N, C-alpha and C positions, 0 to 999 in steps of 0.2 A: 414450206421449205423442208427439204429432206436433210436428215441428220447423217453425218458420216460415220461409218462404224470404224472404230479403232481396232486395229489388228494387234494381237499380242505379240510381244517379242519373242523370237524363236530362241530357245535354249537348247543347245546341243549337249547330248549325253556323251560322256567319255567311252571310248570303245575299249574292250578288254584285250583285243588283239588288233593289229594293223588293218585298216579298212581296205577292201578291194575298190577298184575303180567303179564297179556297178553299185556298191554300197554308198559311195560318195555321191554318185549321181542320184541315187534314191533319196539320200538326206537332203540334197538340194531341191529335188522335186517336191518333197513334202514341205519343206520350209518356205519355198517361194510361190508355190502355186502354179509354175510353169509346167509345160508338158516335158516329157522326157527328151523329145527330139530338140526341143528348144535349149535345154540345159546342155545336151551333148554339142549342140552347135556353138554355144558359148565357149565351152571348154576347147573345141576344136579351133575356134577363132583365136583364143588366147595362146594355144600352142603354136599357131602360125605366126602370130605377132612375135613371139618369143624366139622362134627359129629365124625369122628375118632380122631381128635386132642382134642376134648373136652370130649370124652368118658372116661370110666374107665381106659383103658390102654394108653390114650393119655397123652400129656404133660400138658393139661389144659389150653393152651392159643392158639389163632389163630390170626395172624396179616394178615389183608386183604389189600394187595397191598399198604400199607403205609398210608391208610386213616382211618382205624378202627382197634381196637383190641378187640376181644372177649375173655374173661377169665371166667373160672369156679372157684367159691369159695365155700368152704364148712364151713359154720358156725358150731360151736360146739353146743353140746346139751345144752339147757337152762332149768332153773327152778329147782324144788325140793329143793328150799332154804327155811330157816326159816326166816320169817319176822314178824314184829309187826304192827298190824292194828292201825293207828293213832287215830282213833275215840274211839275204845273200849280199846286199850291197850293189847289186847290179841294176842298171838303169833299164826301164821298160817304157813302152808307150801304151796308154790306156785305150781301150776301144771307144770309138766316138759313137754317140747317140744323136739322132737327128732332132731338130726342133720339133715340138709337138704342140697341140692345142688342148687346154684344160678348161673345164667349166667349174667355177667356184660358186657356191650358194651361201649367202650370208644373211643372218636374221637382222632385221632392222630395229630401231629403238622402239617403235610403237608395239611390235610384236613381242619383244622381250618384256616389256612392261606388263603385257597381259598375262604372261606365263609366270613371272616371278611373283 
């Protein structure tokens, strides 16, 4: 009967400056034992899933493995209102701004528990 070798848990070292994309991929390669192409394909697939969920036909939110949530919000059109200038007392109309799409990223509870 063969004995299973137990793998040591990977411990990431903190970076002194923000990591580049290639440094993150290299860390994933060393920790998982996968090839570089496999790790890149995983990240590409995650990106495609996120874009599909946040796109026009998607649900508008993407939860990433319990540590962050990416949500798309659509603020309404603003402006075109009548206001009074406090200095002169004259009435004027504000410039209107069209509706836009914004992406919000929020840390979830499990992620914040690990950091604090």
